[in-house]
PyMOL Python script that loads the backbone (N, CA, C, O; Angstrom):
from pymol import cmd

cmd.read_pdbstr("""\
ATOM      1  N   MET A   1       0.908  -1.117  -0.158  1.00  0.00           N
ATOM      2  CA  MET A   1      -0.114  -0.066  -0.101  1.00  0.00           C
ATOM      3  C   MET A   1       0.771   1.102   0.216  1.00  0.00           C
ATOM      4  O   MET A   1       0.230   2.120  -0.216  1.00  0.00           O
ATOM      5  N   ALA A   2       1.964   1.373   0.824  1.00  0.00           N
ATOM      6  CA  ALA A   2       2.777   2.356   0.928  1.00  0.00           C
ATOM      7  C   ALA A   2       3.373   2.857  -0.349  1.00  0.00           C
ATOM      8  O   ALA A   2       3.446   4.019  -0.749  1.00  0.00           O
ATOM      9  N   ALA A   3       3.706   1.960  -0.801  1.00  0.00           N
ATOM     10  CA  ALA A   3       4.648   1.873  -2.257  1.00  0.00           C
ATOM     11  C   ALA A   3       3.444   2.484  -3.525  1.00  0.00           C
ATOM     12  O   ALA A   3       3.712   3.393  -4.311  1.00  0.00           O
ATOM     13  N   GLY A   4       2.435   1.919  -3.486  1.00  0.00           N
ATOM     14  CA  GLY A   4       1.351   2.507  -4.184  1.00  0.00           C
ATOM     15  C   GLY A   4       0.861   3.966  -3.948  1.00  0.00           C
ATOM     16  O   GLY A   4       0.363   4.611  -4.871  1.00  0.00           O
ATOM     17  N   ILE A   5       1.019   4.506  -2.615  1.00  0.00           N
ATOM     18  CA  ILE A   5       0.614   5.678  -2.464  1.00  0.00           C
ATOM     19  C   ILE A   5       2.081   6.613  -2.737  1.00  0.00           C
ATOM     20  O   ILE A   5       1.834   7.816  -2.831  1.00  0.00           O
ATOM     21  N   VAL A   6       3.209   6.336  -2.844  1.00  0.00           N
ATOM     22  CA  VAL A   6       4.165   6.943  -3.085  1.00  0.00           C
ATOM     23  C   VAL A   6       4.137   7.186  -4.511  1.00  0.00           C
ATOM     24  O   VAL A   6       4.267   8.325  -4.959  1.00  0.00           O
ATOM     25  N   ILE A   7       3.944   5.986  -5.375  1.00  0.00           N
ATOM     26  CA  ILE A   7       3.559   6.372  -6.823  1.00  0.00           C
ATOM     27  C   ILE A   7       2.706   7.248  -7.065  1.00  0.00           C
ATOM     28  O   ILE A   7       2.895   8.303  -7.671  1.00  0.00           O
ATOM     29  N   VAL A   8       1.638   6.821  -6.564  1.00  0.00           N
ATOM     30  CA  VAL A   8       0.542   7.895  -7.036  1.00  0.00           C
ATOM     31  C   VAL A   8       0.913   9.603  -6.691  1.00  0.00           C
ATOM     32  O   VAL A   8       0.543  10.460  -7.494  1.00  0.00           O
ATOM     33  N   GLU A   9       1.617   9.959  -5.516  1.00  0.00           N
ATOM     34  CA  GLU A   9       1.835  11.196  -5.445  1.00  0.00           C
ATOM     35  C   GLU A   9       3.084  11.658  -5.985  1.00  0.00           C
ATOM     36  O   GLU A   9       3.245  12.846  -6.266  1.00  0.00           O
ATOM     37  N   GLU A  10       4.075  10.695  -6.164  1.00  0.00           N
ATOM     38  CA  GLU A  10       5.206  11.018  -7.174  1.00  0.00           C
ATOM     39  C   GLU A  10       4.817  11.466  -8.631  1.00  0.00           C
ATOM     40  O   GLU A  10       5.576  12.222  -9.236  1.00  0.00           O
ATOM     41  N   ALA A  11       3.537  10.974  -9.266  1.00  0.00           N
ATOM     42  CA  ALA A  11       3.074  11.068 -10.571  1.00  0.00           C
ATOM     43  C   ALA A  11       1.976  12.283 -10.505  1.00  0.00           C
ATOM     44  O   ALA A  11       1.224  12.543 -11.445  1.00  0.00           O
ATOM     45  N   GLY A  12       1.993  12.949  -9.331  1.00  0.00           N
ATOM     46  CA  GLY A  12       1.188  14.329  -9.305  1.00  0.00           C
ATOM     47  C   GLY A  12      -0.233  14.144  -8.811  1.00  0.00           C
ATOM     48  O   GLY A  12      -1.100  14.994  -9.018  1.00  0.00           O
ATOM     49  N   GLY A  13      -0.466  12.944  -8.112  1.00  0.00           N
ATOM     50  CA  GLY A  13      -1.470  12.872  -7.665  1.00  0.00           C
ATOM     51  C   GLY A  13      -1.829  12.980  -6.229  1.00  0.00           C
ATOM     52  O   GLY A  13      -0.962  13.268  -5.404  1.00  0.00           O
ATOM     53  N   LYS A  14      -3.123  12.754  -5.870  1.00  0.00           N
ATOM     54  CA  LYS A  14      -3.504  12.676  -4.388  1.00  0.00           C
ATOM     55  C   LYS A  14      -3.985  11.567  -3.638  1.00  0.00           C
ATOM     56  O   LYS A  14      -4.689  10.741  -4.217  1.00  0.00           O
ATOM     57  N   VAL A  15      -3.692  11.421  -2.367  1.00  0.00           N
ATOM     58  CA  VAL A  15      -3.942  10.231  -1.550  1.00  0.00           C
ATOM     59  C   VAL A  15      -4.641  10.489  -0.216  1.00  0.00           C
ATOM     60  O   VAL A  15      -3.892  10.474   0.762  1.00  0.00           O
ATOM     61  N   THR A  16      -5.679  10.675  -0.038  1.00  0.00           N
ATOM     62  CA  THR A  16      -6.336  10.786   1.206  1.00  0.00           C
ATOM     63  C   THR A  16      -7.565  10.034   1.668  1.00  0.00           C
ATOM     64  O   THR A  16      -8.139   9.283   0.880  1.00  0.00           O
ATOM     65  N   ALA A  17      -8.048  10.220   3.057  1.00  0.00           N
ATOM     66  CA  ALA A  17      -9.076   9.513   3.127  1.00  0.00           C
ATOM     67  C   ALA A  17     -10.470   9.962   2.483  1.00  0.00           C
ATOM     68  O   ALA A  17     -10.465  11.150   2.159  1.00  0.00           O
ATOM     69  N   TYR A  18     -11.696   9.260   2.219  1.00  0.00           N
ATOM     70  CA  TYR A  18     -12.517   9.814   1.391  1.00  0.00           C
ATOM     71  C   TYR A  18     -13.231  11.010   1.948  1.00  0.00           C
ATOM     72  O   TYR A  18     -14.252  11.264   1.308  1.00  0.00           O
ATOM     73  N   ASP A  19     -12.972  11.900   3.055  1.00  0.00           N
ATOM     74  CA  ASP A  19     -13.439  12.957   3.419  1.00  0.00           C
ATOM     75  C   ASP A  19     -12.353  13.986   3.277  1.00  0.00           C
ATOM     76  O   ASP A  19     -12.588  15.092   3.765  1.00  0.00           O
ATOM     77  N   GLY A  20     -10.872  13.732   2.513  1.00  0.00           N
ATOM     78  CA  GLY A  20     -10.091  14.678   2.546  1.00  0.00           C
ATOM     79  C   GLY A  20      -9.061  14.639   3.685  1.00  0.00           C
ATOM     80  O   GLY A  20      -7.992  15.248   3.731  1.00  0.00           O
ATOM     81  N   SER A  21      -9.545  13.878   4.514  1.00  0.00           N
ATOM     82  CA  SER A  21      -8.537  14.040   5.879  1.00  0.00           C
ATOM     83  C   SER A  21      -7.268  13.303   5.810  1.00  0.00           C
ATOM     84  O   SER A  21      -7.205  12.627   4.782  1.00  0.00           O
ATOM     85  N   PRO A  22      -6.463  13.232   6.403  1.00  0.00           N
ATOM     86  CA  PRO A  22      -5.149  12.404   6.170  1.00  0.00           C
ATOM     87  C   PRO A  22      -5.417  11.187   6.356  1.00  0.00           C
ATOM     88  O   PRO A  22      -6.144  10.719   7.231  1.00  0.00           O
ATOM     89  N   LEU A  23      -4.665  10.472   5.296  1.00  0.00           N
ATOM     90  CA  LEU A  23      -5.260   8.986   5.262  1.00  0.00           C
ATOM     91  C   LEU A  23      -4.698   8.105   6.323  1.00  0.00           C
ATOM     92  O   LEU A  23      -3.532   8.182   6.708  1.00  0.00           O
ATOM     93  N   ASP A  24      -5.712   7.138   6.845  1.00  0.00           N
ATOM     94  CA  ASP A  24      -5.556   5.990   8.002  1.00  0.00           C
ATOM     95  C   ASP A  24      -5.726   4.760   7.049  1.00  0.00           C
ATOM     96  O   ASP A  24      -6.818   4.416   6.596  1.00  0.00           O
ATOM     97  N   ILE A  25      -4.680   4.207   6.821  1.00  0.00           N
ATOM     98  CA  ILE A  25      -4.783   3.067   5.803  1.00  0.00           C
ATOM     99  C   ILE A  25      -5.735   1.877   6.497  1.00  0.00           C
ATOM    100  O   ILE A  25      -6.475   1.129   5.860  1.00  0.00           O
ATOM    101  N   ALA A  26      -5.606   1.874   7.492  1.00  0.00           N
ATOM    102  CA  ALA A  26      -6.684   0.749   8.422  1.00  0.00           C
ATOM    103  C   ALA A  26      -8.099   0.969   8.406  1.00  0.00           C
ATOM    104  O   ALA A  26      -8.942   0.160   8.793  1.00  0.00           O
ATOM    105  N   SER A  27      -8.378   2.469   7.786  1.00  0.00           N
ATOM    106  CA  SER A  27      -9.848   2.658   7.822  1.00  0.00           C
ATOM    107  C   SER A  27     -10.726   2.026   6.445  1.00  0.00           C
ATOM    108  O   SER A  27     -11.945   1.921   6.313  1.00  0.00           O
ATOM    109  N   GLY A  28      -9.651   1.662   5.515  1.00  0.00           N
ATOM    110  CA  GLY A  28     -10.112   1.133   3.993  1.00  0.00           C
ATOM    111  C   GLY A  28     -10.747   2.250   3.410  1.00  0.00           C
ATOM    112  O   GLY A  28     -11.316   2.103   2.328  1.00  0.00           O
ATOM    113  N   ARG A  29     -10.727   3.497   4.054  1.00  0.00           N
ATOM    114  CA  ARG A  29     -11.539   4.543   3.033  1.00  0.00           C
ATOM    115  C   ARG A  29     -10.456   5.568   2.376  1.00  0.00           C
ATOM    116  O   ARG A  29     -10.269   6.735   2.719  1.00  0.00           O
ATOM    117  N   ILE A  30      -9.776   4.829   1.327  1.00  0.00           N
ATOM    118  CA  ILE A  30      -8.825   5.558   0.566  1.00  0.00           C
ATOM    119  C   ILE A  30      -9.426   5.951  -0.843  1.00  0.00           C
ATOM    120  O   ILE A  30     -10.022   5.308  -1.707  1.00  0.00           O
ATOM    121  N   LEU A  31      -8.989   7.391  -0.715  1.00  0.00           N
ATOM    122  CA  LEU A  31      -9.269   7.967  -2.173  1.00  0.00           C
ATOM    123  C   LEU A  31      -7.851   8.328  -3.011  1.00  0.00           C
ATOM    124  O   LEU A  31      -7.031   9.128  -2.560  1.00  0.00           O
ATOM    125  N   ALA A  32      -7.745   7.903  -3.788  1.00  0.00           N
ATOM    126  CA  ALA A  32      -6.375   8.231  -4.628  1.00  0.00           C
ATOM    127  C   ALA A  32      -6.997   8.604  -5.999  1.00  0.00           C
ATOM    128  O   ALA A  32      -7.789   7.837  -6.545  1.00  0.00           O
ATOM    129  N   THR A  33      -6.643   9.756  -6.537  1.00  0.00           N
ATOM    130  CA  THR A  33      -7.037  10.545  -7.699  1.00  0.00           C
ATOM    131  C   THR A  33      -5.650  11.098  -8.517  1.00  0.00           C
ATOM    132  O   THR A  33      -4.470  10.980  -8.187  1.00  0.00           O
ATOM    133  N   ASN A  34      -6.214  11.709  -9.638  1.00  0.00           N
ATOM    134  CA  ASN A  34      -5.123  12.486 -10.267  1.00  0.00           C
ATOM    135  C   ASN A  34      -5.059  14.010  -9.661  1.00  0.00           C
ATOM    136  O   ASN A  34      -4.389  14.897 -10.190  1.00  0.00           O
ATOM    137  N   SER A  35      -5.655  14.146  -8.766  1.00  0.00           N
ATOM    138  CA  SER A  35      -5.520  15.477  -8.046  1.00  0.00           C
ATOM    139  C   SER A  35      -6.425  16.575  -8.451  1.00  0.00           C
ATOM    140  O   SER A  35      -6.896  17.412  -7.682  1.00  0.00           O
ATOM    141  N   LEU A  36      -6.638  16.492  -9.805  1.00  0.00           N
ATOM    142  CA  LEU A  36      -7.633  17.200 -10.595  1.00  0.00           C
ATOM    143  C   LEU A  36      -9.159  17.118 -10.105  1.00  0.00           C
ATOM    144  O   LEU A  36      -9.968  18.035  -9.966  1.00  0.00           O
ATOM    145  N   ILE A  37      -9.297  15.828  -9.900  1.00  0.00           N
ATOM    146  CA  ILE A  37     -10.897  15.531  -9.536  1.00  0.00           C
ATOM    147  C   ILE A  37     -10.990  15.000  -8.193  1.00  0.00           C
ATOM    148  O   ILE A  37     -11.945  14.311  -7.834  1.00  0.00           O
ATOM    149  N   HIS A  38      -9.948  15.327  -7.391  1.00  0.00           N
ATOM    150  CA  HIS A  38     -10.006  14.908  -5.833  1.00  0.00           C
ATOM    151  C   HIS A  38     -10.918  15.353  -5.069  1.00  0.00           C
ATOM    152  O   HIS A  38     -11.608  14.555  -4.434  1.00  0.00           O
ATOM    153  N   ASP A  39     -11.102  16.627  -4.975  1.00  0.00           N
ATOM    154  CA  ASP A  39     -12.083  17.544  -4.275  1.00  0.00           C
ATOM    155  C   ASP A  39     -13.666  17.069  -4.438  1.00  0.00           C
ATOM    156  O   ASP A  39     -14.576  17.117  -3.610  1.00  0.00           O
ATOM    157  N   SER A  40     -13.661  16.582  -5.837  1.00  0.00           N
ATOM    158  CA  SER A  40     -15.303  16.658  -6.351  1.00  0.00           C
ATOM    159  C   SER A  40     -15.628  15.175  -5.993  1.00  0.00           C
ATOM    160  O   SER A  40     -16.697  14.939  -5.430  1.00  0.00           O
ATOM    161  N   LEU A  41     -14.667  14.052  -6.322  1.00  0.00           N
ATOM    162  CA  LEU A  41     -14.743  12.686  -6.127  1.00  0.00           C
ATOM    163  C   LEU A  41     -15.302  12.589  -4.601  1.00  0.00           C
ATOM    164  O   LEU A  41     -16.390  12.125  -4.260  1.00  0.00           O
ATOM    165  N   SER A  42     -14.100  13.244  -3.613  1.00  0.00           N
ATOM    166  CA  SER A  42     -14.423  13.310  -2.172  1.00  0.00           C
ATOM    167  C   SER A  42     -16.051  13.698  -2.015  1.00  0.00           C
ATOM    168  O   SER A  42     -16.872  12.952  -1.481  1.00  0.00           O
ATOM    169  N   LYS A  43     -16.265  14.643  -2.426  1.00  0.00           N
ATOM    170  CA  LYS A  43     -17.742  15.303  -2.286  1.00  0.00           C
ATOM    171  C   LYS A  43     -18.714  14.119  -2.714  1.00  0.00           C
ATOM    172  O   LYS A  43     -19.700  13.738  -2.081  1.00  0.00           O
ATOM    173  N   ALA A  44     -18.292  13.675  -3.774  1.00  0.00           N
ATOM    174  CA  ALA A  44     -19.362  12.553  -4.251  1.00  0.00           C
ATOM    175  C   ALA A  44     -19.706  11.273  -3.599  1.00  0.00           C
ATOM    176  O   ALA A  44     -20.787  10.685  -3.608  1.00  0.00           O
ATOM    177  N   LEU A  45     -18.128  10.808  -2.795  1.00  0.00           N
ATOM    178  CA  LEU A  45     -18.249   9.687  -2.077  1.00  0.00           C
ATOM    179  C   LEU A  45     -18.882  10.024  -0.598  1.00  0.00           C
ATOM    180  O   LEU A  45     -19.491   9.153   0.023  1.00  0.00           O
ATOM    181  N   LEU A  46     -18.692  11.373  -0.070  1.00  0.00           N
ATOM    182  CA  LEU A  46     -19.422  11.355   1.078  1.00  0.00           C
ATOM    183  C   LEU A  46     -20.955  11.701   1.085  1.00  0.00           C
ATOM    184  O   LEU A  46     -21.586  11.606   2.138  1.00  0.00           O
ATOM    185  N   GLU A  47     -21.596  12.124  -0.151  1.00  0.00           N
ATOM    186  CA  GLU A  47     -22.904  12.293  -0.435  1.00  0.00           C
ATOM    187  C   GLU A  47     -23.658  10.896  -0.662  1.00  0.00           C
ATOM    188  O   GLU A  47     -24.867  10.715  -0.524  1.00  0.00           O
ATOM    189  N   THR A  48     -22.681   9.925  -1.046  1.00  0.00           N
ATOM    190  CA  THR A  48     -23.336   8.592  -1.321  1.00  0.00           C
ATOM    191  C   THR A  48     -23.617   7.677   0.057  1.00  0.00           C
ATOM    192  O   THR A  48     -22.775   7.321   0.881  1.00  0.00           O
ATOM    193  N   PRO A  49     -24.959   7.424   0.055  1.00  0.00           N
ATOM    194  CA  PRO A  49     -25.179   6.449   1.199  1.00  0.00           C
ATOM    195  C   PRO A  49     -24.318   5.189   1.218  1.00  0.00           C
ATOM    196  O   PRO A  49     -23.896   4.507   0.284  1.00  0.00           O
ATOM    197  N   ASP A  50     -24.158   5.055   2.665  1.00  0.00           N
ATOM    198  CA  ASP A  50     -23.550   3.733   2.903  1.00  0.00           C
ATOM    199  C   ASP A  50     -24.133   2.525   2.192  1.00  0.00           C
ATOM    200  O   ASP A  50     -25.349   2.401   2.042  1.00  0.00           O
ATOM    201  N   LEU A  51     -23.146   1.533   1.707  1.00  0.00           N
ATOM    202  CA  LEU A  51     -24.039   0.339   1.194  1.00  0.00           C
ATOM    203  C   LEU A  51     -24.904  -0.445   2.167  1.00  0.00           C
ATOM    204  O   LEU A  51     -25.725  -1.188   1.630  1.00  0.00           O
ATOM    205  N   THR A  52     -24.883  -0.426   3.353  1.00  0.00           N
ATOM    206  CA  THR A  52     -25.778  -1.364   4.149  1.00  0.00           C
ATOM    207  C   THR A  52     -27.091  -0.488   3.983  1.00  0.00           C
ATOM    208  O   THR A  52     -28.130  -0.979   4.422  1.00  0.00           O
ATOM    209  N   SER A  53     -27.138   0.762   3.389  1.00  0.00           N
ATOM    210  CA  SER A  53     -28.718   1.117   3.311  1.00  0.00           C
ATOM    211  C   SER A  53     -29.104   0.952   1.985  1.00  0.00           C
ATOM    212  O   SER A  53     -30.114   1.499   1.543  1.00  0.00           O
ATOM    213  N   TRP A  54     -28.281   0.144   1.225  1.00  0.00           N
ATOM    214  CA  TRP A  54     -28.869  -0.331  -0.124  1.00  0.00           C
ATOM    215  C   TRP A  54     -29.645  -1.425  -0.197  1.00  0.00           C
ATOM    216  O   TRP A  54     -30.313  -1.642  -1.209  1.00  0.00           O
ATOM    217  N   LYS A  55     -29.654  -2.207   0.810  1.00  0.00           N
ATOM    218  CA  LYS A  55     -30.208  -3.530   0.853  1.00  0.00           C
ATOM    219  C   LYS A  55     -32.076  -3.299   0.630  1.00  0.00           C
ATOM    220  O   LYS A  55     -32.678  -2.243   0.824  1.00  0.00           O
ATOM    221  N   LYS A  56     -32.548  -4.330   0.280  1.00  0.00           N
ATOM    222  CA  LYS A  56     -33.938  -4.461   0.234  1.00  0.00           C
ATOM    223  C   LYS A  56     -34.364  -4.941   1.380  1.00  0.00           C
ATOM    224  O   LYS A  56     -35.567  -5.137   1.558  1.00  0.00           O
TER     225      LYS A  56
END
""", "prot")
cmd.dss("prot")
cmd.show_as("cartoon", "prot")
cmd.util.cbc("prot")
cmd.orient("prot")
């Protein structure tokens, strides 16, 4: 995981938690983007209901 984070960041990307806070690898809420769409994607993920609410 750490190597992947370094590769993304060295390529100009951004890696954080879904909400834009510093990454906590144990949380499983990892957002890695090209940095151009990072804030938009973070916002969209935060507005998406948790998968447990999708059950019928």
